[in-house]
Structure formats: C-alpha cells, structure tokens
C-alpha positions as CSV (number, residue, x, y, z in Angstrom):
1,M,-32.8,-11.6,-22.0
2,E,-32.9,-15.0,-23.5
3,L,-34.4,-18.2,-22.0
4,Y,-32.1,-21.1,-21.4
5,N,-32.3,-23.7,-24.2
6,K,-30.4,-27.0,-24.9
7,E,-27.4,-25.3,-26.4
8,N,-26.7,-22.5,-24.0
9,L,-27.5,-24.8,-21.0
10,K,-24.9,-27.3,-22.3
11,V,-22.3,-24.6,-22.7
12,L,-22.9,-23.4,-19.1
13,K,-22.9,-26.9,-17.7
14,D,-19.6,-27.8,-19.5
15,S,-17.9,-24.7,-18.0
16,L,-18.8,-25.5,-14.4
17,L,-17.3,-27.9,-11.8
18,D,-19.6,-30.7,-10.8
19,D,-20.0,-29.5,-7.2
20,S,-20.3,-25.8,-7.7
21,Y,-23.3,-23.5,-7.9
22,Y,-23.4,-21.0,-10.7
23,M,-24.2,-17.5,-9.4
24,P,-24.4,-15.1,-12.3
25,K,-22.6,-11.9,-11.5
26,G,-25.3,-9.8,-13.1
27,L,-27.9,-11.2,-10.7
28,F,-26.1,-9.5,-7.8
29,Q,-25.2,-6.3,-9.7
30,S,-28.3,-5.3,-11.7
31,N,-31.0,-6.7,-9.4
32,K,-30.1,-4.9,-6.3
33,N,-33.8,-4.5,-5.2
34,L,-34.3,-8.2,-4.9
35,R,-33.9,-9.8,-1.5
36,L,-30.9,-12.1,-1.1
37,E,-33.2,-15.1,-0.5
38,T,-34.9,-14.4,-3.8
39,K,-31.5,-14.3,-5.6
40,L,-30.6,-17.6,-3.9
41,A,-33.9,-19.0,-5.1
42,Y,-32.9,-18.1,-8.7
43,V,-29.6,-19.8,-8.2
44,A,-31.4,-22.9,-6.8
45,I,-33.7,-23.0,-9.8
46,L,-30.8,-22.6,-12.2
47,D,-28.8,-25.4,-10.4
48,T,-31.8,-27.7,-10.7
49,L,-32.2,-26.7,-14.3
50,L,-28.6,-27.6,-15.0
51,K,-29.1,-31.1,-13.3
52,K,-32.6,-32.1,-14.4
53,A,-33.9,-29.9,-17.2
54,N,-36.8,-30.9,-19.3
55,F,-37.2,-29.4,-22.8
56,N,-40.2,-28.3,-24.7
57,Q,-40.6,-29.0,-28.5
58,D,-38.7,-25.8,-29.2
59,G,-35.7,-26.9,-27.2
60,I,-36.4,-24.4,-24.4
61,A,-35.3,-25.7,-20.9
62,M,-37.9,-25.9,-18.2
63,L,-38.7,-27.3,-14.8
64,K,-41.8,-28.3,-13.1
65,R,-42.9,-25.8,-10.5
66,D,-43.2,-28.4,-7.8
67,N,-39.8,-30.0,-8.4
68,P,-38.5,-30.9,-4.8
69,M,-34.9,-30.4,-5.9
70,I,-35.5,-26.6,-6.1
71,M,-36.5,-26.3,-2.5
72,A,-33.8,-28.7,-1.2
73,T,-31.1,-26.8,-3.1
74,L,-32.4,-23.5,-1.7
75,E,-32.4,-24.9,1.8
76,K,-28.7,-25.7,1.4
77,L,-27.8,-22.3,-0.1
78,A,-29.8,-20.3,2.4
79,N,-29.0,-22.6,5.4
80,K,-32.6,-22.5,6.6
81,D,-35.9,-24.3,6.1
82,V,-38.0,-23.3,3.1
83,D,-41.7,-24.2,2.8
84,K,-44.0,-24.1,-0.2
85,D,-45.4,-20.7,0.7
86,K,-42.0,-19.1,0.8
87,M,-41.2,-20.7,-2.6
88,E,-44.3,-19.2,-4.1
89,K,-43.3,-15.8,-2.9
90,Y,-39.8,-16.3,-4.4
91,F,-41.4,-17.4,-7.7
92,D,-43.6,-14.3,-7.7
93,E,-40.7,-12.0,-7.1
94,L,-38.6,-13.7,-9.7
95,C,-41.4,-13.3,-12.2
96,E,-41.8,-9.6,-11.4
97,A,-38.1,-9.1,-11.9
98,N,-38.4,-11.0,-15.3
99,L,-35.9,-13.6,-14.2
100,I,-38.3,-16.5,-14.7
101,E,-41.5,-17.1,-16.5
102,I,-44.2,-19.5,-15.2
103,N,-46.7,-21.1,-17.6
104,K,-49.1,-23.2,-15.6
105,Q,-46.7,-25.7,-13.9
106,D,-43.7,-25.0,-16.0
107,I,-40.8,-22.7,-15.0
108,F,-38.7,-21.1,-17.8
109,V,-35.5,-19.4,-16.7
110,Y,-34.0,-16.3,-18.3
111,Q,-30.2,-16.0,-18.6
112,V,-28.5,-13.3,-16.5
113,D,-25.1,-12.2,-17.6
C-alpha cells in the first residue's frame, strides 16, 4: 500500500462532493477483522487529511496525532462520544492493520483501494 501524498490526495479530493465522507470499499471488504468503530476512525482520519493535510519535505500527507478534527469527525460518524483513550486504541488497531503509520506525533495514512 502507498501513503497518501499531494498528488493522490488532490485526485481523491477532486472526485468527492464537498459534504461527503470517503469510505474506501476495500476497508470494509479486506479488513473484516477490524471493529466498525476502528474503520470509522480510519474514515475520520482520512476526512481530516482531505481537509487539513500537512506535507513533509517529500510531499507525503500527514496529520498531527492530537488534531481535534479527527475526534470530532469520528463522533459524528459513530454518533457517540469519543475520548482520547478510545482514539489511542483506534490508532493502535489501525497501526497493527497497517492502515496508518505513526511517527512521534505525526500520522501518515495508507491508501485503501
């Protein structure tokens, strides 16, 4: 899998409606052992990445781990309260599933087809 970068993030962003969430089909087909909340956490991270990505010197898209938009988006998607402890568990599960990579405080997101 490939990390999101400036180019492929722009292509994805241009293909979406402004008010829609992108839920990759492959996330729900190939990652059946992940809990639904964890999959929604990935969608929340990706949505935040589409709206407020930062880029490293290599053009790889990233977010700060403590970005409040991630938690707020997940609360909307899951229709329930989410605290920092829950977010950390979701981050751990997503890392184990190789859907995200965390380097100190930066989150890098892998594309799911």
